[in-house]
Wavefront OBJ file of the C-alpha trace (Angstrom):
o trace
v 20.971 0.025 -23.217
v 18.268 -2.320 -21.929
v 20.906 -4.681 -20.546
v 22.886 -2.020 -18.689
v 22.581 -2.260 -14.907
v 23.727 0.080 -12.175
v 22.188 -0.461 -8.722
v 20.610 -3.335 -6.843
v 17.788 -5.302 -8.472
v 15.382 -8.140 -7.743
v 13.892 -10.350 -10.427
v 11.523 -13.301 -10.427
v 13.116 -16.472 -11.793
v 11.532 -19.408 -13.579
v 9.410 -21.692 -11.421
v 11.075 -24.815 -10.057
v 8.068 -27.052 -9.567
v 7.861 -30.759 -8.794
v 4.070 -30.820 -8.549
v 1.196 -28.419 -8.921
v -1.071 -29.541 -6.286
v 6.309 -3.155 9.631
v 9.129 -4.315 5.496
v 6.199 -1.985 6.493
v 2.828 -2.542 4.881
v 2.173 0.380 2.522
v -1.238 0.518 0.802
v -1.561 3.170 -1.904
v -5.013 4.249 -3.097
v -5.786 6.300 -6.206
v -8.961 8.257 -6.831
v -10.826 11.407 -5.878
v -11.150 13.147 -2.505
v -13.245 16.210 -1.586
v -10.274 18.566 -1.546
v -12.687 21.149 -2.958
v -13.771 21.630 0.668
v -10.296 22.757 1.707
v -9.196 26.364 1.711
v -5.789 25.237 0.450
v -5.613 22.021 -1.570
v -2.296 22.578 -3.409
v -0.518 19.818 -1.471
v -3.341 17.318 -1.932
v -3.497 16.979 -5.727
v -1.562 14.331 -7.710
v 0.866 13.647 -4.894
v 0.858 10.894 -2.249
v -0.611 11.999 1.077
v 0.004 9.876 4.160
v -3.008 9.509 6.448
v -2.909 8.111 9.981
v -6.470 8.681 11.184
v -9.888 10.081 10.332
v -9.214 13.585 11.663
v -6.067 13.821 9.568
v -8.030 12.700 6.509
v -10.541 15.511 7.052
v -7.781 18.077 7.465
v -5.621 16.999 4.523
v -8.196 15.738 2.005
v -11.733 16.349 3.218
v -13.981 13.382 3.909
v -17.552 12.134 3.532
v -18.747 9.104 5.492
v -21.926 8.890 3.381
v -21.345 6.117 0.836
v -23.892 7.662 -1.548
v -21.173 10.263 -2.263
v -18.361 7.781 -2.818
v -19.028 7.485 -6.544
v -17.866 11.117 -6.715
v -15.261 11.035 -3.942
v -13.877 7.514 -4.257
v -11.045 7.816 -1.746
v -13.530 8.400 1.079
v -14.397 4.700 0.869
v -10.845 3.643 1.683
v -10.553 6.251 4.434
v -13.783 5.088 6.065
v -12.835 1.410 5.802
v -9.438 1.971 7.403
v -10.308 4.498 10.070
v -13.908 3.820 11.035
v -13.629 0.051 11.297
v -15.442 -1.773 14.082
v -12.756 -4.477 14.056
v -10.047 -1.868 14.708
v -8.530 0.889 12.615
v -5.610 0.109 10.302
v -3.100 2.669 9.074
v -1.322 4.573 7.830
v -2.501 4.627 4.241
v -1.186 6.614 1.290
v -3.630 8.228 -1.099
v -3.208 10.009 -4.416
v -6.085 12.358 -5.165
v -6.509 13.308 -8.829
v -9.374 15.753 -8.344
v -7.928 19.187 -9.094
v -10.318 22.091 -8.404
v -8.160 24.330 -10.595
v -8.894 22.117 -13.603
v -12.097 20.208 -12.883
v -14.255 23.287 -12.245
v -17.624 24.363 -13.603
v -18.546 27.841 -14.711
v -19.296 30.275 -11.909
v -22.800 30.049 -10.425
v -24.737 32.452 -8.205
v -26.894 31.570 -5.182
v -29.022 33.843 -3.034
v -28.224 33.633 0.684
v -30.690 34.526 3.450
v -29.174 35.285 6.837
v -30.976 34.448 10.057
v -29.286 35.430 13.301
v -26.274 36.363 11.176
v -25.935 32.885 9.691
v -26.740 31.461 6.269
v -26.315 27.915 4.993
v -25.642 26.327 1.632
v -26.217 22.604 1.123
v -23.408 21.742 -1.295
v -21.003 18.804 -1.583
v -19.414 19.826 -4.882
v -18.653 23.449 -4.054
v -15.066 24.674 -4.433
v -14.894 26.634 -1.206
v -11.856 28.634 -2.250
v -13.948 30.201 -5.050
v -16.783 31.314 -2.744
v -17.217 35.102 -2.920
v -19.802 37.574 -1.606
v -19.616 40.659 -3.783
v -18.320 43.657 -1.880
v -17.514 41.614 1.222
v -14.181 40.350 2.522
v -13.634 36.852 3.913
v -12.333 37.076 7.472
v -13.483 40.657 7.857
v -17.148 40.545 6.869
v -17.855 36.823 7.044
v -16.368 33.413 7.894
v -16.924 29.985 6.375
v -17.180 26.580 8.026
v -18.100 23.249 6.479
v -19.930 20.325 8.112
v -19.000 17.195 6.135
v -21.528 15.083 8.053
v -24.397 17.237 6.825
v -22.761 18.456 3.621
v -23.533 22.040 4.543
v -21.472 25.226 4.265
v -22.246 27.783 6.981
v -21.590 31.455 6.317
v -21.343 33.565 9.465
v -21.788 37.331 9.204
v -19.176 39.131 11.329
v -19.309 42.549 9.656
v -20.403 45.819 11.179
v -23.572 45.962 9.085
v -25.697 42.785 9.313
v -26.455 41.054 6.030
v -30.023 39.964 5.234
v -30.352 38.675 1.675
v -27.349 38.741 -0.600
v -25.926 36.914 -3.630
v -22.847 34.703 -3.412
v -20.913 33.211 -6.325
v -18.762 30.096 -6.510
v -17.722 27.190 -8.710
v -18.483 23.486 -8.405
v -16.457 20.418 -9.325
v -17.238 19.232 -12.852
v -17.033 15.471 -12.427
v -17.486 14.795 -16.131
v -13.962 16.133 -16.578
v -12.553 13.392 -14.302
v -12.088 10.209 -16.338
v -10.108 6.975 -16.271
v -7.346 8.836 -18.088
v -7.240 11.309 -15.201
v -6.698 8.480 -12.738
v -4.067 6.813 -14.923
v -2.221 10.101 -15.339
v 1.309 10.284 -16.664
v 4.636 12.100 -16.567
v 5.329 15.323 -18.431
v 8.593 16.525 -19.977
v 9.587 18.139 -16.680
v 9.135 14.908 -14.742
v 5.931 16.054 -13.042
v 3.559 13.153 -12.425
v -0.188 12.769 -12.141
v -2.485 9.890 -11.224
v -1.054 6.403 -10.977
v 2.240 7.693 -12.348
v 2.634 9.526 -9.025
v 3.219 6.151 -7.369
v 6.959 6.674 -7.654
v 6.706 9.585 -5.226
v 5.708 7.326 -2.311
v 9.245 6.018 -1.860
v 10.872 9.335 -2.661
v 8.679 11.383 -0.312
v 8.166 8.964 2.569
v 10.895 6.317 2.279
v 8.051 3.794 2.087
v 7.940 0.851 -0.323
v 4.434 0.417 -1.819
v 2.963 -2.974 -0.929
v -0.609 -2.863 -2.229
v -2.296 -0.753 -4.927
v -6.023 -0.061 -5.237
v -8.412 2.361 -6.882
v -11.932 1.715 -5.536
v -14.565 2.716 -8.066
v -11.971 3.013 -10.826
v -10.235 -0.377 -10.933
v -13.329 -1.855 -12.600
v -12.289 0.119 -15.684
v -9.962 -2.155 -17.711
v -7.627 0.702 -18.631
v -7.159 1.607 -14.961
v -6.668 -2.045 -14.022
v -4.007 -2.431 -16.701
v -2.285 0.755 -15.516
v -2.260 -0.463 -11.906
v -0.817 -3.831 -12.888
v 1.825 -2.213 -15.081
v 2.782 0.246 -12.341
v 3.026 -2.510 -9.731
v 5.863 -4.332 -11.496
v 8.671 -1.808 -11.412
v 8.079 0.968 -8.899
v 11.131 3.251 -8.910
v 12.708 0.551 -11.122
v 12.940 -1.637 -8.008
v 9.856 -2.453 -5.970
v 6.876 -4.720 -6.650
v 3.383 -4.305 -5.275
v 0.135 -6.271 -5.497
v -3.134 -4.950 -6.938
v -6.606 -5.296 -5.401
v -9.243 -4.629 -8.080
v -12.959 -5.090 -8.732
v -15.229 -6.428 -11.407
v -18.144 -3.993 -11.940
v -21.650 -4.802 -10.767
v -23.309 -2.569 -13.357
v -24.638 -4.920 -16.060
v -22.804 -7.808 -14.329
v -25.642 -9.254 -12.303
v -24.760 -12.923 -11.772
v -21.907 -15.400 -11.433
v -21.758 -16.391 -15.088
v -21.692 -12.744 -16.151
v -18.897 -11.957 -13.687
v -16.738 -14.823 -14.972
v -17.338 -13.834 -18.584
v -16.572 -10.177 -17.860
v -13.290 -11.110 -16.198
v -12.213 -13.188 -19.203
v -13.400 -10.695 -21.815
v -11.614 -7.786 -20.168
v -8.356 -9.519 -19.332
v -8.432 -9.317 -15.537
v -5.949 -12.180 -15.361
v -2.738 -10.804 -13.915
v -0.901 -12.810 -11.266
v 0.034 -9.446 -9.767
v -3.578 -8.938 -8.687
v -6.670 -10.207 -6.949
v -10.071 -9.346 -8.386
v -13.332 -9.183 -6.455
v -17.071 -9.387 -7.136
v -19.688 -8.267 -6.138
v -19.870 -5.388 -3.627
v -20.984 -5.737 0.001
v -23.298 -3.878 2.335
v -22.206 -2.722 5.772
v -25.265 -1.965 7.839
v -28.393 -0.883 6.020
v -27.026 1.848 3.758
v -23.228 1.775 3.387
v -21.914 0.036 0.254
v -18.275 -1.002 -0.086
v -16.274 -2.440 -2.938
v -15.255 -5.863 -1.691
v -11.635 -5.197 -2.586
v -11.496 -2.342 -0.081
v -12.596 -4.406 2.904
v -10.407 -7.309 1.778
v -7.354 -5.068 1.602
v -8.002 -3.784 5.127
v -8.076 -7.361 6.399
v -4.990 -8.331 4.387
v -3.069 -5.508 6.010
v -4.351 -6.637 9.399
v -2.987 -10.137 8.680
v 0.385 -8.718 7.650
v 0.689 -6.597 10.768
v -0.141 -9.620 12.931
v 2.641 -11.513 11.133
v 5.348 -8.881 11.617
v 4.638 -7.477 8.136
v 5.466 -10.788 6.414
v 2.616 -11.365 3.900
v 2.357 -15.158 4.063
v -1.223 -15.289 5.376
v -4.076 -14.748 2.923
v -7.026 -12.484 3.598
v -9.351 -15.309 2.545
v -11.781 -16.554 5.207
v -11.228 -13.428 7.311
v -14.362 -11.745 8.721
v -15.275 -8.352 7.290
v -17.605 -5.576 8.431
v -20.415 -6.569 6.084
v -24.078 -7.437 6.393
v -24.606 -8.955 2.951
v -23.690 -8.963 -0.731
v -24.724 -6.115 -2.985
v -25.139 -5.741 -6.755
v -27.722 -2.971 -7.056
v -30.708 -1.559 -5.195
v -33.017 -3.572 -7.458
v -31.143 -6.859 -7.050
v -32.775 -9.536 -4.923
v -29.449 -11.223 -4.160
v -29.200 -12.258 -0.493
v -25.949 -14.207 -0.683
v -24.194 -17.229 -2.109
v -23.759 -20.628 -0.580
v -20.273 -22.033 -0.726
v -20.771 -24.104 -3.918
v -21.864 -20.944 -5.753
v -18.986 -18.953 -4.303
v -16.578 -21.700 -5.314
v -17.689 -21.292 -8.919
v -16.296 -17.781 -8.696
v -13.090 -18.693 -6.856
v -12.393 -21.473 -9.363
v -12.329 -18.726 -11.995
v -9.908 -16.554 -10.027
v -12.578 -14.232 -8.601
v -12.635 -13.558 -4.872
v -16.053 -13.069 -3.302
v -17.678 -13.220 0.147
v -19.699 -15.871 1.956
v -21.537 -16.118 5.270
v -19.972 -18.538 7.728
v -20.226 -18.892 11.503
v -21.908 -15.564 12.268
v -19.722 -13.504 9.923
v -19.425 -12.467 6.313
v -15.975 -13.478 5.149
v -13.651 -12.962 2.214
v -13.727 -16.132 0.113
v -10.965 -16.912 -2.355
v -7.195 -17.277 -1.939
v -6.194 -17.223 -5.625
v -4.696 -14.521 -7.794
v -6.601 -13.272 -10.821
v -4.380 -15.449 -13.042
v -5.836 -18.672 -11.624
v -8.544 -20.567 -13.458
v -9.362 -24.167 -12.620
v -8.101 -26.239 -15.538
v -6.580 -23.165 -17.159
v -3.072 -22.063 -17.989
v -1.138 -20.299 -15.242
v 2.250 -20.410 -13.554
v 2.558 -22.287 -10.275
v 3.515 -19.166 -8.368
v 0.268 -17.530 -9.523
v -2.034 -20.057 -7.864
v -2.199 -18.331 -4.482
v -2.007 -14.651 -3.608
v 0.485 -15.412 -0.840
v 2.887 -17.012 -3.324
v 3.228 -13.771 -5.233
v 3.269 -11.600 -2.150
v 6.088 -13.581 -0.551
v 8.142 -13.429 -3.763
v 7.630 -9.656 -3.812
v 8.560 -9.477 -0.142
v 11.829 -11.368 -0.642
v 12.881 -9.356 -3.708
v 11.948 -6.036 -2.102
v 13.814 -6.918 1.097
v 16.925 -7.943 -0.848
v 17.002 -4.599 -2.617
v 16.302 -2.620 0.524
v 19.077 -4.335 2.489
v 21.844 -4.255 -0.101
v 21.167 -0.967 -1.863
v 23.816 0.793 0.223
v 26.503 -1.700 -0.830
v 26.405 -0.626 -4.495
v 29.820 0.744 -5.504
v 31.561 -0.887 -2.559
v 34.399 -3.264 -3.506
v 33.006 -6.691 -4.395
v 35.330 -8.635 -2.116
v 35.016 -12.271 -1.107
v 33.985 -11.011 2.305
v 31.081 -9.013 0.837
v 30.079 -11.965 -1.311
v 29.946 -14.237 1.732
v 28.214 -11.619 3.823
v 25.380 -11.373 1.301
v 25.090 -15.152 0.925
v 25.086 -15.776 4.662
v 22.670 -12.966 5.455
v 20.190 -13.993 2.768
v 20.293 -17.611 3.921
v 19.745 -16.430 7.470
v 16.672 -14.491 6.370
v 15.304 -17.491 4.467
v 15.799 -19.747 7.478
v 13.997 -17.198 9.638
v 11.061 -17.238 7.226
v 10.944 -21.028 7.552
v 10.932 -20.730 11.334
v 7.848 -18.471 11.340
v 6.010 -20.639 8.797
v 6.268 -18.338 5.793
v 8.381 -20.837 3.818
v 8.646 -24.616 3.941
v 11.394 -27.034 3.031
v 14.980 -25.896 2.646
v 15.225 -22.608 0.752
v 18.614 -21.794 -0.743
v 20.550 -18.824 -2.045
v 23.561 -18.969 -4.347
v 25.687 -16.653 -6.449
v 24.871 -17.708 -10.011
v 26.646 -15.167 -12.225
v 29.808 -13.116 -12.134
v 31.815 -16.077 -10.835
v 33.915 -16.623 -13.950
v 36.632 -14.147 -14.905
v 35.630 -14.735 -18.533
v 32.058 -13.688 -17.878
v 30.889 -10.411 -19.412
v 28.871 -9.899 -16.224
v 31.959 -9.778 -14.050
v 33.658 -7.385 -16.441
v 30.704 -5.041 -15.960
v 30.634 -5.783 -12.204
v 27.114 -7.245 -12.438
v 26.362 -10.116 -10.065
v 23.256 -12.228 -9.519
v 22.067 -14.244 -6.551
v 19.463 -16.927 -7.082
v 17.010 -17.789 -4.313
v 14.885 -20.929 -4.522
v 12.043 -21.016 -2.020
v 8.756 -22.835 -1.489
v 6.042 -20.564 -0.147
v 3.894 -22.131 2.559
v 0.527 -22.844 0.903
v -2.783 -22.014 2.594
v -4.999 -24.836 3.809
v -7.269 -24.488 0.800
v -9.431 -27.557 1.396
v -9.898 -29.925 4.337
v -12.024 -33.057 4.122
v -12.946 -35.528 6.821
v -14.168 -39.007 5.844
v -16.466 -40.733 8.328
v -17.239 -44.438 7.800
v -20.124 -46.244 9.397
v -19.333 -49.515 11.200
v -21.547 -51.981 13.021
v -18.732 -53.115 15.313
v -20.053 -51.046 18.181
v -23.127 -53.244 18.527
v -20.944 -55.825 20.257
v -21.100 -53.850 23.500
v -24.823 -54.567 23.730
v -24.079 -58.294 23.939
v -21.212 -58.130 26.371
v -18.602 -59.028 23.750
v -16.440 -55.926 24.286
v -13.878 -55.586 27.028
v -13.739 -59.236 28.096
v -16.360 -61.699 29.397
v -19.758 -60.457 30.557
l 1 2 3 4 5 6 7 8 9 10 11 12 13 14 15 16 17 18 19 20 21
l 23 24 25 26 27 28 29 30 31 32 33 34 35 36 37 38 39 40 41 42 43 44 45 46 47 48 49 50 51 52 53 54 55 56 57 58 59 60 61 62 63 64 65 66 67 68 69 70 71 72 73 74 75 76 77 78 79 80 81 82 83 84 85 86 87 88 89 90 91 92 93 94 95 96 97 98 99 100 101 102 103 104 105 106 107 108 109 110 111 112 113 114 115 116 117 118 119 120 121 122 123 124 125 126 127 128 129 130 131 132 133 134 135 136 137 138 139 140 141 142 143 144 145 146 147 148 149 150 151 152 153 154 155 156 157 158 159 160 161 162 163 164 165 166 167 168 169 170 171 172 173 174 175 176 177 178 179 180 181 182 183 184 185 186 187 188 189 190 191 192 193 194 195 196 197 198 199 200 201 202 203 204 205 206 207 208 209 210 211 212 213 214 215 216 217 218 219 220 221 222 223 224 225 226 227 228 229 230 231 232 233 234 235 236 237 238 239 240 241 242 243 244 245 246 247 248 249 250 251 252 253 254 255 256 257 258 259 260 261 262 263 264 265 266 267 268 269 270 271 272 273 274 275 276 277 278 279 280 281 282 283 284 285 286 287 288 289 290 291 292 293 294 295 296 297 298 299 300 301 302 303 304 305 306 307 308 309 310 311 312 313 314 315 316 317 318 319 320 321 322 323 324 325 326 327 328 329 330 331 332 333 334 335 336 337 338 339 340 341 342 343 344 345 346 347 348 349 350 351 352 353 354 355 356 357 358 359 360 361 362 363 364 365 366 367 368 369 370 371 372 373 374 375 376 377 378 379 380 381 382 383 384 385 386 387 388 389 390 391 392 393 394 395 396 397 398 399 400 401 402 403 404 405 406 407 408 409 410 411 412 413 414 415 416 417 418 419 420 421 422 423 424 425 426 427 428 429 430 431 432 433 434 435 436 437 438 439 440 441 442 443 444 445 446 447 448 449 450 451 452 453 454 455 456 457 458 459 460 461 462 463 464 465 466 467 468 469 470 471 472 473 474 475 476 477 478 479 480 481 482 483 484 485 486 487 488 489 490 491
């Protein structure tokens, strides 16, 4: 039944190459959020949650701004990058948290509380607040709880008739050893319930939003997670395509040669992705995965271009103060020739240029200078524009399925698609003369037409980025003539 079709589809055709020379932007992040700090986290586990701002993130997921906690709570990095950005906040974002306090819980522990002025505090980031119990006391009647995510402190306020002095409290903590790459990858059970990356299909179903970008900061450096992201990106809801932003690890990958080797050894070579190395610092203490800041700037570019993804995030300033590998690394930054060694291998990095740290590298992960890749995989914008066109075709014509395939409908689709292509040329997203034609289902003898299956073929040239610009200045001695009165007539 692999050949059976019912619905509207978009496929990528073979390249036609003479030379090799708000759709809304929907980022989807996968990882862990501190939902253990919520009284009710049932709607924040293994399901997409749409976030518009920092306050909403705290209410729906919990949040820590301290990057030293992001190895535990990886989604906080994306939330902070999007909604506490000095260049301007970018949203909404969609996040899938896989941390489930019902499953990833430790054994119960007991702590002694000392109340002063009817208040006691507990410095805990991993506590599952819903499990907090004071024996013989009732929450809301004898005491209240409030959590300060800036300080990582739970405050217990005594409101009972008899003041508490010293008393034992019990609770559970998150057991992070139970959260693995397999947890993030997830899957679908026999009832159709999804977890992890498999929950991606819920974004369209729950929010009528087509995923555009996929990322899993802190997890995408695991090859199994990277492979799962790439696989998921190519057939979301059997229709949509998205693009993956992923990282190469910095642990035990301490220099350029090691990063290039790691990329090759671990197969980070999909044209559906960009890969980044190393990390970056923002200020003196905050550490970001480079992919996170790059994705924020890519979304900013798309929004500035009416959600048409033809401008790369490369050479865009980011909120960074330097490169980062580890606390012990003495790396201060790369000059452009060093950075170009990475970009020539399909690794995007960052360089310092004109008072800013900038994303550096406009290739997909499939690119390798002198290597084997398809022409469309050279630049990230090539792939993104192909995804954009196929996604838009499916979005526009999905409602026409099961309508009579009349000549009028045929011409309507052809004319509308050509109109859209011409509009993309007019804004600079495409160059040349893109075309659309009906390529199957035209013959009455065709098996396609008997099954009412029709195909339109679009040929388009994506506008390339200005990857390199060189000026050649030649010295001449002709100007000396002015000293002798030989220029501009007689002296």
